[in-house]
Steps between C-alpha positions, in 0.01 A plus 500: 500500500273777636230622270573846362263782594227548243538822304211726408307809605226547756162512328269705723699822559629509143147439373386811689794694357400386151144617566635843592717502187197409289299782658769752408522366145122508468500864614728592210289311243175644638632856479610441140140405421358803677372316810665731751285418803569130459870576459509704822311234695741234370793690655324501837437127459872455437562677833287242676689208348831671576403528864389137514792318339759601756275434798396162363866411443585585861196321641571183303879526537544502121735798464762474230751715313315421178175625651662824614651570158181402319302732725730793418460437126123480535494821703689683227223406257201551729618810687755640257403453136124451540412825686722706269348354182145523636556867585661561160214340307243689708632853520864538396507402135364841394795681661756361259853476641395641836248219536734210438776667702265524798417131457870415475578692819252274677644181347856599585396596853334162552808313371734699724265459795491123468877478448571717803256305715661168408844629600377634836343177625608434857642848556206739463277617785201264501268777620543712188542472126765715336300655222147422390445126459436396141154347568391827667635703206315270260182542704535878479527498120240227450265672745515819294414307184221313679346824628517647152330198350238494775398861435534484119801732495700518180860455604630698202323809633703480822826371357713748696350383831550136403862573408561677833350218706679228303841665510458603865420139594817390322714759678352417841606138454867600478481765770625464857166593653392273786176308456343293776522130418242396766715193565502576873125442521422189702250320279481205741412702808158575644317825427191666653165408352458853368800439271297239312220754456749752361630243252145429387444875456815526288375220273167678462667830410728331245206309349300820442761665275795259467681696227485836673567369850800289398649785299463743792648247746810436291537868414504583873748218559726640226488842669569346841859418404622858460303603809656223713847590378474876549351457848777264614798722412600840634654617175409354164806394298537358152557146627161515676333536160718315250842340471688277740669631814648158582869493406493120507246466224549160336542642150769752603709306753872474445662160466648536849160574655344210312756266652430637848121519481433215258384527143135589432453166328604309811263708710212432264571129509466500878135597465266204477211694358455873435204687643214541257450874546667708231 
């Protein structure tokens, strides 16, 4: 009688996902204790682990459905709940209802962004993200908090600005703006020697003022989405900004279309492992 396949989960990629989850949880706890710089840095650390777990899984051929689902749950904590709560504890609590509503807009945007991404696996254009990716949105909010902590800024004094940035990041996640995914970059190819010098220069610039530089970089990236979209269309329509122009959206397909095109569940099951960019 053949021996049954041993059940379990892959350790290394899920260990990295757990490290990212811990970083997001630590960010929330640190902000509750008033350590806002540490909280912001922890969110950036979670970004690093989030980028590593998927690549390690592909390199070691340890992709799994469990790993993909676990990663989505961890992302909701690290890039959904954590940035919103850190921003709320730093500069939104003094605004009353407006403050927690701004934080909720971000949380809801992150949840919708992750859900939409998971349903578009295998069908979306690999060159672009539809809407701002949740790690980039988290970096925008965490970068603002980090800059404030670096320059001894009291977040309550600029609560309106914090609310605008937080809610705008949430809305950009559910927008239809096109953001470059940089997946077409050939990381295995050869580059001129001067490229290595430029990379070294970038590291030096980031090391001089990491909080300010990272915040500016992700703020420019957030603005690049609307610019890319408006430049690529002759006439801006509502579906270019928000909504869904696809009549065959999985959540609104008729029973007849589902039978012809296949149910969304069957399409998801055909995917071995989702991409790690949200």
